[in-house]
C-alpha positions, 0 to 999 in steps of 0.5 A: 500500500505504501508503494502505491501511495508513493506512486500516486504522490509522484503522479500528482507532483509531475502533473501539477509542476509541469502544468504550472510551468506553462500556464503561468508563463508570462506573455513575451513581447512577440506573443500574438496576445499582446495588444497593438498600441498603434492599431487605431486611427488616433494612436500616438504620432510616434506610431508613424515612425514604427515599421520604418526600414532600417535605412532610408534616403531622401527618396520615398517610393510609395506606389509600385509600378503596377499600381493603377493611377497617374504617376506623380513625383513631388520634389520638396524642401524643408527650411528652417523658418527662422534662418531660411536654411535647409533643414537636413535629417528630418524623417518624413512619413507619408500615406494616401488613398489609392486612385479610388479614394480608399486606404487599400490594404494587403492584409498583413499590415500592423500598427498604423498601417492597418488604417493607412494601408499599403500606400505609405513610405518614409524618407529623410531630407538630405543636406540640402533639406530636399526630398522626393515622393514618387507615387500615384495621384490619390483619389478623393474619398468616396464621400467626396467631401475632401480634396484628394490629399497626401498625409504626412508627419515629420520627425526632427533630429531632436525627436520632436514630431508633428503633422504638417498640412496635407499635400493637395493639388491646385486643380482640385475644385475642393481646394478653395478658400473654405478649405484653406481657411481651416488649415491649422498645422505648421508650415505652408498650405501644401497646395501643389501644381502638377505639370506633365513632364513630357514622359507621362509623369506629373511633377510638382514642387513644395517648399515648407518652412517650419520653426525648428525644435532643435 
């Protein structure tokens, strides 16, 4: 009887200890149960700069060659508002709708990109404060209540982050006095005139002056 009793004790000990090591194990950083703090349209602006490639330059390629829509290139420059000097080293994040006005997704997006879709990218201003965005001209929202636009946010070398007024297009009838009167973000009004460059690509320029937070 003693041997049977001792065997029962060993069996109980084995199952109780073995289960405690798995059931009570804390969730790791990579656990699928961990909440995605950037999965929301109103998440912190810092979420714009997550998922960024480890290396970026002054050119942002947003739309692949097979993406439907008019091809556009925006050449911009960011200047120090106080000294009008080029402002290098600013990280830019931009995103926009497809040519149908939707934030299209591939299904594997995480964080902010669950809301912004796959038409997004990053770049960094060069020593001359310049950058380029190569993409397609976005469409208006299906509700047709806002001009076609490209959203963007910047991160200065100091770590300061802010949104700037959207890129919008001068030939859009909704870019009017009413629209311009509602602009509240730093920098210029973001209105760009696109011109065909002779090879089927629309090109435009933008100069943005900001008060630096160095």
